[in-house]
N, C-alpha and C positions, 0 to 999 in steps of 0.2 A: 504494500500500500504506500502511496506517495502522499506527502504533505500537500495541502492546498497552497496556492500561491499567496493567499492572504496570511499565511503563517509568518512570512517575512524571513524564513530560513530555508536553505536548500533542502530538498527532500532527500531521503536516503533509504537504505534497505530496511525491510520490515524487521522489527525486533521480536516478532513472535516465532521465528524459526531458529533452530539451532545453528544452521549455516545459511549464508546468503543464497538466494536463487539467482542463477546465471542470467536468465531472461530478464529478471527484474533489474539486475545490475546493468545489463546492456541497455535497457530502456532508460534507466536513471542517468547513465553517463552520456548517452549518444542521441536519444530521440529528439532532443531539442536543438541539435546542431544543424546548420544548413547542409544540404546534400553535397554542396561543392567541397566542403571540408571534412565530410564524414569518411572515416576509414572503411576499407572493404570489410565485409562481414567476417572473414577469417581472421584478419588482424584484430578486429574488435573482440572476437571471442578469446583470442590469446591474451589481450590486454585485460579483459575481465578476469580471466583465470589468475593472472599475475596480481591484480588488485585483491582478489579473494585470498591468495596466499599471504600477501602482506597483512591483511586483516587478521587472519588466523595467527600469524607469527606475533603480531602486536598483542593479541589477546593472551597468547601463551606467556610472553614476557611480562605482561601485567600480572598474571597469576603468580609467576615466579617472584616478582617484586613484592606482591602482597604476602607471600609466605615468608620472605626474608624480613620485611619491615614489621610484621606483626610478631611480638614476642610470644614464645610458647609458654603457656601457664606452667607454674611450678607444679611438679607431681605431688600427689598426696603422700602421706607417710613421711619419710625422712627427706623432705625437700630441703631442710637445713642439715648440713653435714654433722653438726655436733648438737646433741640434746642432753644437757646435764640435769640430773635431778638431785637437789640438795636434801639431805636426810638429817633432821634435827635429833640430837641424842635424847632430848626430853620427850620425844614423841615417836620413837623408832617403830613402835608397833603399828601405828597408823601408816607411816611411810612404807613399811614392808608390804602392806596391803596393796599400795600403788605399784611398787616395783614388781610384785608378783603378777599383777594384772596388766601392766603396761611396759614391761621390759622391752618388748619388740619396738616400742615407739621411742626408746631412748638409746643413747650410746654410752652414757657414763653416769655413775653415781658418785656423789661427793658427801660422804658422811661427815657431819660436823663433830669430829671425834677428839680433837687434840687442842691443847692449850700451851702457852709459852711459860716456862719457869724462869725464876730470877737468875739462875746461873747459865741461861741460854739453852737449856734443855727443852724437851717436849714431853708432855704427860697427857694421859687420857682425861677426858672430861669426867666430872663427878658421876658416879653410878655405873660407869662402864667397866667391863672386864676385857682383858686382852683376848681370852679364849672366846668370849661371846662375840666380840667384834670380828675375830678371824672366821668364825663359823658363818657370820653374816656376809662377809666379803667373799667367802668361797661360794656361797649360794648365788650371789650376784654374778660372779664369773661364770658359773654354770649356765646362767641365763644370757651369757654373751655380753655382759656389761663391763666396762673398764671401772676400776676403783681408784679414785683420786681424792683422798680425804682432805678435809679442811683443817688448818691450824688457825685458831682465833686468839686474839689478845685478851684472854679472859683468865681469871683466877677464881677457883671455886664456883664457876658458873656465872660470874659477874664480870662485866667489862672492866678491864684493868689497863689503862693507858700508861700509867707510870712505869710498870714493870717492862713492857716492851720498849718504851722510850729509852730506858737505861740500857737495855740489851743492844738496841740499834746504835746508841750513841757511844758505846764503848767498843773500840775495834777488836779487843780480845774476846769480849762476850759475843760480839757479832759473828766473828769467825767460828766460835764454839757453837753458835746457833746454826750456822750453815752446816757444820760438820754433823750436828745432831739430826738435822732434817734429812740429810743425804743418807745417813746410817739407818734411820727409821724407814725410809722408802725402800732401801735395799733389803733390810731384814724382813720386812713384812711383804715384800713382793708387790708393792703398789706400782701402778703405772706412772705415778707422779704425785704431786702435792698441790694443794690450793692454799694460798696465803690470804687471810682475811683479817688484816690489822686495821681496825677502824678507829675513827675519832682521834687521830694523831695530831699533835700540835704542829704548826707551820714550821717550827724549827727542826722537825724530823724529816723535812723534805729530802735533803741531801743524804743523811744516814739511811733512810728507807730505800732510796734509789741505789746506794752503794751496796746495801744488803742484797737486794734483788739482782743486781749486776754480778754479784759473786755466786748467788744461789743458782741462777739459771744455768750458767755454763757447767757448774759442778753437777747438777742433775743430768744435763744432757750428755755429759761425759760418761754417765752410767746408763745411757739409753732411756732416761726418764724425762718427764715433762713438768713444766711449771705453769700453773694458773694463778692469776692474781685478781682479786676483787677490788674495785675502786668505787668511791663515792662519785656520783655523776655531777657534771657541771656544764655550763654553757660557754665558759671561757676559762683561762688558766687560773684566775683568781677564785672563781666559783662563788659560793655563798658564805663561807666561813673558813676557819683555820684548817679543818680537816680536808677541805678541797685544796688548799695551798700546800698541804703536806704531800700531795701526790702529783708528781711530775709525769703527766701522761706519756710524753715522748720517751722519757727514760724507762718508764715501766714497760712500754710497748716493745722497746729494744731488748729488755731483759727476759720478758715472759714469752711463753709459747701462745698463751691465750689470756686475754684480759676481759674480766666480767664486769660490765657496767650495771651497778645496782640501781636500776631505774624504777625505784618505788619510794614511798614515804615522802612524796611531795607534801602531803598532809600526814601527820604522824600522831602518836598517842598523847603527846603533851602540848598540842597546839589546837587551833580551831578545826572544825570538821571540814571535809572536802574530799575530792577525788585523790586516791592514793598514787596513781600514776596517770595523770591526764595525757591524752594522746598527743596534744600539741607540744607539751613539755618534753615528752620522750623524743618526739621528732627533733626538737631543738637540740637536745642532748646529743643525739646521734649525728646531727649535722656538724657539731663541733668535734666530736670524738674522732670521726673519720679523717679529720684534718691532722690529727696528732698520732693516731695509731692506724696501721693498715686495716681495712675492713676484714680481711681474712684472718686477722688476729683478734677480732672482737666477738664477744658473745653478749647478748642482751639479757640482763637479769630481769626476770618477769615475776612479779609477786602474785601469789594465788590466794591471798588472805584478805581480811577486812578489819575495820575498826568500828566499834560501837561507842559513839561519843555521848557524853553528857557535858555540855559546856566545852571546856578545853582539855578534858581528860577522857581517855578512851581505853577500852579493853580490846585486846587482840582477839579476833574471832576467825574461825575457819568458814569456808563456804557452807559446809554442812550445818554449822551453828547458825549462820545467817538465814538459811532456809527454815530452820526450826523457829527462829525469832519471828520471821514474817508470818508463818502459819499460826503461831501462838497469839500474835497480836492482830491477825487478820488484816494485814496491810499488803498493798500491791507494790511491786518493783517499779521504780521510776528510772528513766534513762536520760542522762545528761549527754546531749548530742555533741557539744564541743569537746568535752572531756572523754567521750566514748566510755562512759563509766556508769554502772548501775548504783542505785541508792534507794533508801526509803527512810521514813521516820515513824516513830511510835511513841506513845505516852504511857507512863506508869506512875500512878499517884501524883498526877499533875506535873511530872518531870518529863521533858521531851528528850528522846534519844534520836541521834542522827547516825545512820549506818551507811557507810560507803565500803565497797568491796569489789573484788574482781570475780568475773564469771567467764563462761566460755566465750561469750561475744566480745568482751573487752580484751581478754587474753589473746584471742585469735587475731584481733586487730593489731596487737603488738607483734605477733608472729609475722604478720604481713609487713610491718615496718622493718623488721630484721631482714626479711627477704629483699625489700626495696633497696636497702642500703648495702646489700651484698655481704652481710655479716657471716661469720663462720657458723654461728648457731645461737642457741639460747640456753639460759640456765634458770631453772624453775625453783623459786623460793616460796614455799617449800612443799615437798611431797607429803600427802596425807590429808584426807577429808576435803580435797579440792573438787571443783565442779567437773564431773566426768566429761562434760561436753568440750573441755579444753582439748581433748584428744580427737575431736571430730570437727574438721579434718586433722587438726593437730599441727605440730611443728614440722 
């Protein structure tokens, strides 16, 4: 079918057929020409065939361009190479339920098992036994998981900045600490170790970098790996001293992987609000990839919530959140900007504000990790999390 002259555009081949009709093309190109300049019929047929071939070739190249220019969606399952599950020692039983059910969706477990001692040594967290931990680690290895335990700057289960600062600031104690960690990893057959030294003063910036710069090569010399957790920030200065204590570029050079703890934007001793708002995590990643190669970064994703009264909150798991909502017969609300769920309820005239992470908010952060080309994610923490975080999962 040809367009009418009133269309103001040249008419062309019908779009209803898979291939152009030769007679239609002949008519389209030649019928309106004067007879004196019209080519013989044989030449016209040959020219029509050539035009048809050009059209087919153009269509084929267009399809090829579309395939190249359109990104292939990331596959489900292990679309992120590294998926680390953090296991809290105070709730190992709940975490074990997750590792039993979801081992195939993870690559690594990081039991929060060790603390720093005043002489630069390493000790088990309170209530843990060496034999019990070894049995747990063996089970994870049978499930195909790497075991990379975490050492935290705690004493008797409480944060202890003073002890680790003394260790880091004294070259002899620092060297002893490196030696103790390497020996622990070798003796226990761990694949590596994760360092989680939090809330350091700004004066520990160089000593902390020096410690990691010694520990990383010492572990790699034994075929082991070093993970380091860091407080997140949007520039080098960050929000407070603990951010200034961590030199991202130096840490990225020393470590095999760096975990960005992208949660607690609102925390238990401040006003209520989203724990890890999407736009904040995006800004954090935008800065982080300028300091540390994306292939060395994992995004720390929280799976928990807070139940606030004023500026004080209790930590709650997703399962507890669901129970609270059912008990008080309230519906979940969704903050579009923060990509975060929340609700409120009242008890004896006192208003509670609950913000938390669920499958929808967590999977949005998985997508951010993919978009920035990160090596993976680390889940804080396993146990009583929303099962839908695994669908489609990291």
